[in-house]
C-alpha angles and dihedrals in degrees: 000000000000127000127228088270093057094250124127112265119236133177121015117359130179113215129170093340098314133091121230134180122224115200110243091218103045099019088224124138110257115235136182092002146103117240133182106241135167086273093056125255109351133186123218118199129220091285091048095250119146109253107167140007118209131202092225094129090047089055091051091051092050089051091047092052094048092044090062087073101051107132096029118126123255117261118190109229092010115141108166141039093263094058101027126239145278119196100275090035089060094048094045091048095047094047091045088059087060093048097261120126114211127184113260104246130058093241092051090048090051093051091046094050129088104251116234135178120259090248090056094053116123136182108291096029117118125245117209131197128212130185093196096271097070145305111305106166142032137187139175110259114235100180128252094066092301134124138181110227147147112245134156093283091054139262116324150110115293137174112256094218093049093051091047092049096049094042094045090234140135120233128228131180132224135182133214096165133072097249 
């Protein structure tokens, strides 16, 4: 594929109403594969046509922001680095750095999220906990039964199943990203 300037086209290219991706190393059209593009993770079908764009990079950015605070103490009602964080303050702050506005409390975040099954959870999703009388905790899901959260012992990485067991809670998952 050549551009109007006669040079080989690489990266994303719109052509006759479809979007394609041409590998910058081989110059070949990418087919049946996910690629990280300037639109995020994108899938190109067997004909090389863009099918889906994912927020995978946004999820990694959210996790990276929240990870900067690992080891900090817990602060009830805290929602930014100058005051410290509680669980929903951490999630709302980290998501805001990626341009996504979340409600302030864990319960409101749960109700605003798209509910997903545990086996569909991906890095960057939120994991919520309920003790039967409502949602009381939220963390950022990291995969492999782990979450990054702010709990009474401070901000850190914890196992979802261990937190649920010791708090006597059930866990639920919600999504705000296109994963």
